[in-house]
C-alpha positions as CSV (number, residue, x, y, z in Angstrom):
1,M,18.9,29.0,-21.9
2,I,20.8,31.8,-23.6
3,R,19.6,32.6,-27.0
4,K,21.5,34.5,-29.6
5,E,19.5,37.7,-29.4
6,I,18.8,38.9,-32.9
7,S,20.3,42.3,-33.3
8,P,22.0,44.0,-36.2
9,F,25.1,42.1,-35.0
10,I,23.6,38.6,-35.8
11,L,22.5,39.7,-39.2
12,A,25.9,41.3,-39.7
13,S,27.4,37.9,-39.1
14,L,25.1,36.4,-41.8
15,L,25.4,39.3,-44.2
16,F,29.2,39.4,-44.1
17,L,30.4,35.7,-43.9
18,I,32.3,36.2,-47.1
19,V,35.4,38.5,-46.8
20,V,35.0,41.5,-49.1
21,Q,37.8,43.5,-50.7
22,T,36.4,47.0,-51.0
23,A,33.3,48.7,-49.7
24,Q,31.2,51.0,-51.9
25,S,29.0,53.8,-50.6
26,V,25.9,52.8,-48.8
27,P,23.5,51.3,-49.7
28,N,25.8,49.4,-52.1
29,G,27.8,47.9,-49.2
30,R,29.4,44.9,-50.9
31,Y,27.6,42.5,-48.7
32,A,28.0,38.7,-49.0
33,H,24.2,38.3,-48.8
34,P,22.6,41.6,-50.0
35,E,19.4,39.6,-50.7
36,L,18.6,39.8,-46.9
37,L,18.0,43.6,-47.3
38,I,15.6,45.6,-49.4
39,Q,16.1,49.3,-50.1
40,P,13.4,51.9,-49.7
41,E,13.4,52.5,-53.4
42,E,12.9,48.8,-54.2
43,L,10.0,48.6,-51.7
44,K,8.4,51.7,-53.2
45,A,8.6,50.2,-56.7
46,L,7.0,47.0,-55.4
47,I,4.1,48.9,-53.8
48,D,3.6,51.0,-56.9
49,K,3.4,48.0,-59.1
50,K,0.8,46.5,-56.8
51,A,2.8,43.3,-57.0
52,P,1.2,40.3,-55.3
53,G,2.8,37.8,-52.9
54,Y,4.3,39.9,-50.2
55,R,3.5,41.1,-46.7
56,I,5.0,44.2,-45.1
57,I,5.3,44.0,-41.3
58,D,5.8,47.1,-39.0
59,V,7.5,46.0,-35.8
60,R,6.8,49.1,-33.6
61,E,4.4,50.0,-30.8
62,K,0.8,50.5,-31.8
63,L,0.7,54.3,-31.4
64,D,3.8,54.8,-33.5
65,Y,2.3,52.6,-36.2
66,L,-0.9,54.5,-36.2
67,S,1.0,57.8,-36.4
68,G,2.3,56.8,-39.9
69,H,3.3,53.5,-41.5
70,I,4.3,52.3,-44.9
71,P,1.2,51.7,-47.1
72,G,-0.2,48.3,-46.7
73,A,1.9,47.4,-43.6
74,V,0.5,45.4,-40.7
75,Q,1.7,45.8,-37.2
76,V,3.2,43.6,-34.5
77,W,5.2,44.5,-31.4
78,R,7.8,42.7,-29.4
79,P,5.6,41.3,-26.7
80,D,3.5,39.6,-29.4
81,I,6.5,37.5,-30.4
82,E,7.6,36.5,-26.9
83,D,6.7,33.3,-25.0
84,K,4.0,34.5,-22.5
85,A,4.1,31.1,-20.7
86,H,7.8,31.0,-20.1
87,P,9.0,31.7,-16.6
88,L,11.7,34.0,-17.9
89,P,10.6,37.2,-19.7
90,G,11.5,38.0,-23.3
91,M,12.0,34.4,-24.5
92,M,11.2,33.5,-28.1
93,A,7.6,32.7,-28.9
94,T,6.7,29.1,-29.4
95,K,6.1,27.7,-32.9
96,E,2.4,27.6,-32.4
97,Q,2.3,31.1,-31.1
98,M,4.2,32.4,-34.1
99,E,1.9,30.5,-36.5
100,E,-1.1,32.3,-34.9
101,V,0.6,35.7,-35.0
102,M,1.7,35.4,-38.6
103,G,-1.7,34.0,-39.8
104,S,-3.5,36.9,-38.0
105,L,-1.3,39.3,-40.0
106,G,-2.6,37.9,-43.2
107,T,0.6,36.1,-44.1
108,N,0.8,32.8,-45.8
109,N,3.8,30.5,-46.4
110,Q,4.3,31.7,-50.0
111,D,4.6,35.4,-49.1
112,M,7.7,37.4,-49.2
113,I,8.0,38.9,-45.8
114,I,9.3,42.5,-45.6
115,I,10.1,43.7,-42.1
116,Y,10.9,47.1,-40.7
117,S,11.0,49.1,-37.5
118,Y,12.6,52.3,-36.2
119,S,16.0,53.1,-37.9
120,E,17.6,52.7,-34.5
121,G,15.9,49.7,-33.1
122,P,16.6,45.9,-33.4
123,D,13.1,44.6,-33.0
124,H,12.4,44.0,-36.6
125,A,15.6,41.9,-36.7
126,R,14.3,39.8,-33.8
127,L,11.2,38.9,-35.8
128,W,13.5,37.9,-38.7
129,W,15.5,35.7,-36.4
130,I,12.5,33.9,-35.0
131,L,11.0,33.2,-38.4
132,A,14.4,32.0,-39.7
133,Y,14.8,29.8,-36.6
134,Y,11.5,28.1,-37.3
135,G,12.4,27.3,-40.8
136,V,11.1,30.1,-43.0
137,P,13.5,30.3,-46.0
138,V,15.8,33.3,-45.6
139,N,15.2,34.2,-49.3
140,Q,11.6,35.0,-48.2
141,L,12.7,37.3,-45.4
142,K,13.9,40.9,-46.0
143,L,14.7,43.8,-43.7
144,L,14.1,47.3,-44.9
145,D,17.5,49.1,-44.8
146,G,17.2,52.2,-42.7
147,G,13.7,51.3,-41.4
148,I,10.8,53.7,-41.4
149,D,13.0,56.7,-41.1
150,A,14.7,55.9,-44.4
151,W,11.3,55.6,-46.0
152,K,10.2,58.9,-44.7
153,S,13.5,60.7,-45.5
154,R,12.9,59.8,-49.2
155,G,9.5,61.6,-49.1
156,Y,7.6,58.4,-49.6
157,P,3.9,58.3,-48.4
158,V,2.7,56.9,-45.1
159,E,-0.7,55.8,-44.0
160,I,-2.5,56.1,-40.6
161,I,-5.3,53.6,-41.2
162,P,-4.4,49.9,-40.9
163,P,-5.2,47.8,-44.0
164,K,-8.1,45.5,-44.1
165,I,-6.7,41.9,-44.1
166,G,-8.1,38.4,-43.7
167,K,-6.6,35.7,-41.5
168,E,-4.4,33.2,-43.4
169,K,-3.1,29.8,-42.6
170,F,0.6,30.0,-41.7
171,K,2.6,26.8,-40.9
172,L,6.1,26.7,-39.4
173,E,8.3,23.7,-39.5
174,E,11.2,23.8,-37.2
175,K,14.2,22.1,-38.8
176,P,16.3,20.1,-36.3
177,G,20.0,20.8,-36.5
178,E,19.8,23.9,-38.7
179,D,19.1,26.3,-35.8
180,K,22.7,26.1,-34.6
181,I,23.8,29.0,-36.8
182,I,21.4,31.4,-35.0
183,L,20.7,29.8,-31.6
184,C,22.9,28.8,-28.7
185,T,22.3,27.3,-25.3
186,L,23.9,28.0,-21.9
187,P,26.2,25.0,-22.3
188,D,27.3,26.3,-25.7
189,V,28.2,29.6,-24.1
190,K,30.2,28.0,-21.3
191,F,32.1,26.0,-23.8
192,A,32.8,29.0,-26.0
193,L,34.3,31.0,-23.1
194,K,37.1,28.4,-23.0
195,N,37.6,28.1,-26.7
196,P,40.0,30.6,-28.4
197,R,38.3,30.0,-31.8
198,K,35.0,31.4,-30.4
199,V,34.1,34.8,-29.1
200,I,31.1,36.1,-27.1
201,L,29.8,39.6,-27.7
202,D,27.6,41.6,-25.4
203,V,25.8,44.0,-27.7
204,R,23.6,45.8,-25.2
205,S,24.1,49.5,-24.2
206,K,27.3,50.3,-22.3
207,K,25.3,51.0,-19.1
208,E,23.7,47.6,-19.3
209,Y,27.1,46.0,-20.0
210,T,28.7,47.7,-16.9
211,G,25.6,47.0,-14.7
212,E,24.7,50.7,-14.2
213,E,21.3,50.0,-15.8
214,I,19.0,47.0,-15.8
215,K,16.6,46.3,-18.7
216,R,13.0,45.8,-17.6
217,G,12.5,42.1,-16.9
218,A,16.2,41.4,-16.2
219,T,16.8,39.5,-12.9
220,R,20.0,41.3,-12.0
221,P,22.7,43.7,-13.4
222,G,26.0,42.7,-15.0
223,R,27.4,40.6,-17.8
224,I,28.8,37.2,-18.5
225,P,32.4,37.2,-17.3
226,G,35.0,37.4,-20.1
227,V,32.8,38.7,-22.8
228,T,33.5,41.5,-25.2
229,W,31.3,44.6,-25.6
230,I,30.2,46.2,-28.8
231,E,26.9,48.1,-28.9
232,W,24.5,46.9,-31.6
233,K,24.2,50.4,-33.0
234,D,27.9,50.4,-34.0
235,V,27.0,48.5,-37.3
236,L,24.7,51.3,-38.4
237,I,25.4,54.7,-40.1
238,E,25.3,57.4,-37.4
239,E,24.6,60.5,-39.4
240,G,23.8,61.9,-42.8
241,P,21.4,60.9,-45.6
242,Y,21.9,57.2,-44.8
243,K,21.5,57.4,-41.0
244,G,20.2,54.1,-39.7
245,Y,21.3,52.1,-42.8
246,W,23.8,49.3,-42.5
247,K,27.4,50.3,-42.7
248,P,29.4,48.9,-45.7
249,A,30.7,45.4,-45.2
250,E,34.3,46.4,-45.0
251,D,33.5,48.8,-42.1
252,I,31.6,46.1,-40.2
253,K,34.3,43.6,-40.7
254,K,36.8,46.0,-39.2
255,I,34.5,46.7,-36.2
256,F,34.2,43.0,-35.5
257,A,37.9,42.3,-36.0
258,S,38.9,45.2,-33.7
259,K,37.0,43.4,-30.9
260,G,38.6,40.0,-31.5
261,A,35.8,38.7,-33.7
262,P,37.2,38.2,-37.2
263,P,35.3,36.2,-39.8
264,E,37.1,32.9,-39.1
265,K,35.8,32.8,-35.5
266,D,32.4,31.6,-34.3
267,I,30.5,34.5,-32.8
268,Y,28.0,34.2,-29.9
269,I,25.8,37.2,-29.3
270,Y,23.4,38.4,-26.5
């Protein structure tokens, strides 16, 4: 099975489904769905108010988390949200596994879930994807624009001691039929290769795309024949005070269109 790997490109597809006319300066990017993002200033205000009903999740390796995380954030890392029993590495965790993970993080079904990672890393978006796939309403899921680096660049405080949390009951309900917008199978991909109204994007690094490098756990080098390459980092600001933030919607739309992936086409991503 080929899954639509959640990277900034998948969320870009969701954020920018509606064609925009003009793009403002970041972070006011004229997105179709700006509610999927939370800005560092907004999160800081939420923490300062000691508002209830939200859980901040840091999706980084343990040592990075312990070297400084957003106050109140709990930690999870990519292996924790992978299916350990699947014969192929890196596959999405099962519903039962995710219920256990989220409950152990002190999260309940009513919480707003705010997720962040490195400014240049897609792992927080993968957690967003898994939770959305299993039916968590997207209006309860937010990604921190710019990640931990944006938070630190604003001079906001970090903590090194994990918060004390209790285990919660977290229940997921996979919704049949609704997963098609964020999940595809191998037959879907084979069909898309023959359909001019569909496009498949390889969003890995260029060396992975060309076969010069193999990611740990991959069975062999190379790519699916006939796919288009755009590296996932291309939708993020490269330099300046907003480094690591999403580019404005108009810029992202142009990136997709230049690779043959305009808004009217279905986009399959790995």
